[in-house]
Structure formats: structure tokens, C-alpha cells
C-alpha positions as CSV (number, residue, x, y, z in Angstrom):
1,X,-11.0,-23.8,-22.2
2,X,-12.6,-20.3,-22.0
3,X,-15.4,-21.7,-19.8
4,X,-12.7,-23.1,-17.4
5,X,-11.0,-19.7,-17.1
6,X,-14.3,-17.9,-16.5
7,X,-15.3,-20.4,-13.8
8,X,-11.9,-20.0,-12.2
9,X,-12.2,-16.2,-12.2
10,X,-15.7,-16.4,-10.8
11,X,-14.5,-18.7,-8.1
12,X,-11.7,-16.3,-7.2
13,X,-14.2,-13.5,-7.0
14,X,-16.4,-15.3,-4.6
15,X,-13.6,-15.9,-2.0
16,X,-13.8,-13.7,1.1
17,X,-10.4,-12.1,1.3
18,X,-10.8,-10.3,4.6
19,X,-8.7,-12.8,6.5
20,X,-5.9,-12.6,3.8
21,X,-6.0,-8.8,4.0
22,X,-5.6,-8.9,7.8
23,X,-2.8,-11.5,7.8
24,X,-0.9,-9.6,5.1
25,X,0.3,-7.1,7.7
26,X,2.7,-9.9,9.1
27,X,5.0,-10.2,6.0
28,X,4.9,-6.4,5.6
29,X,6.0,-5.9,9.2
30,X,8.8,-8.4,8.6
31,X,9.8,-6.4,5.5
32,X,9.8,-3.1,7.5
33,X,11.8,-4.7,10.3
34,X,14.6,-5.8,7.9
35,X,14.4,-2.6,5.9
36,X,15.2,-0.5,9.0
37,X,18.2,-2.8,9.6
38,X,19.8,-1.8,6.3
39,X,22.0,1.2,7.0
40,X,22.6,2.1,3.4
41,X,19.0,2.9,2.7
42,X,18.1,6.5,3.7
43,X,15.3,7.5,6.1
44,X,13.0,8.8,3.3
45,X,12.7,5.3,1.8
46,X,12.1,3.8,5.2
47,X,9.5,6.5,6.1
48,X,7.7,6.1,2.8
49,X,7.2,2.4,3.2
50,X,6.1,3.0,6.8
51,X,3.6,5.6,5.5
52,X,2.0,2.8,3.5
53,X,0.8,1.4,6.9
54,X,-0.7,4.8,7.6
55,X,-2.5,4.6,4.3
56,X,-4.1,1.3,5.2
57,X,-5.1,2.6,8.6
58,X,-6.7,5.7,7.2
59,X,-8.5,3.7,4.5
60,X,-10.0,1.4,7.1
61,X,-11.2,4.3,9.2
62,X,-12.7,6.1,6.2
63,X,-14.3,2.9,5.0
64,X,-16.0,2.4,8.3
65,X,-17.1,6.0,8.2
66,X,-18.6,5.7,4.8
67,X,-20.4,2.5,5.8
68,X,-22.0,4.1,8.8
69,X,-22.6,7.6,7.5
70,X,-23.4,7.1,3.8
71,X,-24.5,3.4,4.1
72,X,-22.2,2.6,1.1
73,X,-18.7,1.5,0.3
74,X,-15.7,3.8,0.1
75,X,-15.3,3.5,-3.6
76,X,-18.7,4.9,-4.1
77,X,-17.9,8.2,-2.3
78,X,-15.4,9.9,-4.5
79,X,-14.1,12.7,-2.3
80,X,-13.5,10.3,0.6
81,X,-11.9,7.7,-1.6
82,X,-9.6,10.4,-3.0
83,X,-8.8,11.5,0.5
84,X,-7.8,8.0,1.5
85,X,-5.8,7.4,-1.7
86,X,-3.9,10.6,-1.2
87,X,-2.1,9.0,1.7
88,X,-0.9,6.3,-0.7
89,X,0.3,9.0,-3.1
90,X,2.1,10.7,-0.3
91,X,3.9,7.5,0.7
92,X,4.8,6.8,-3.0
93,X,6.3,10.3,-3.4
94,X,8.4,9.9,-0.2
95,X,9.7,6.5,-1.4
96,X,10.5,8.0,-4.8
97,X,12.3,11.0,-3.3
98,X,14.3,8.6,-1.1
99,X,15.3,6.5,-4.0
100,X,16.2,9.5,-6.1
101,X,18.4,10.8,-3.2
102,X,19.9,7.3,-2.9
103,X,20.8,7.2,-6.6
104,X,22.3,10.7,-6.5
105,X,24.6,9.6,-3.7
106,X,26.0,6.6,-5.7
107,X,29.5,7.0,-7.1
108,X,29.7,6.6,-10.8
109,X,32.9,4.9,-12.1
110,X,33.5,5.8,-15.8
111,X,36.3,3.6,-17.0
């Protein structure tokens, strides 16, 4: 049983996921489209989820830079990896702030 699990994990690790990564923008774009149609969700939540696309774009650009300049992957250049990840942190904080504001606006019925 263990051998089967290890072979399955090894097989998953050998799959080239570039196509899946590129195609994943389609469901995320659909998610953003319907998110912006909901009037009860504030602009901070919507902006935060949109900033996630900026994080992906910045990560791709910085990855290309590290491949060309340092001849290595992004995860091996700590300060650039941290720079790229800071955009994800920014989007997470904006989403969190938006949900906190959304929760503060809810009316509490104590009965």
C-alpha cells in the first residue's frame, strides 16, 4: 500500500503543470466577474481578490528575471522571492480588511 502511494506521488511530481497554471486564470476570471456583480461585498474585498492577479503577474516577471539574470529559479533568490510574495501578502491584507469592514457593518440581532 505504501509503495502505491509513493508511486502515485512520484507520478504527480513528474507531471508538467504549466498548462494547468495558465488555464487556471479562466475560473479565477469568472470568479472575479461574479464577485464584482455582488453589491453587498465592499470594494476592498473585490480589490484584494483582484490584487491576487497582480501577484501572479509580478511573480511571473520576477521569475523570468531570475532565470535570465541569476540563471536560477525564483525560490533560490530569497530577496526577490520575498519581493514577489509581498504582493500576495498585500492582497491578503486588503481582503482581510474588507471582510472586517463587512462584518462590522452587519446588524446584530440579540433576542
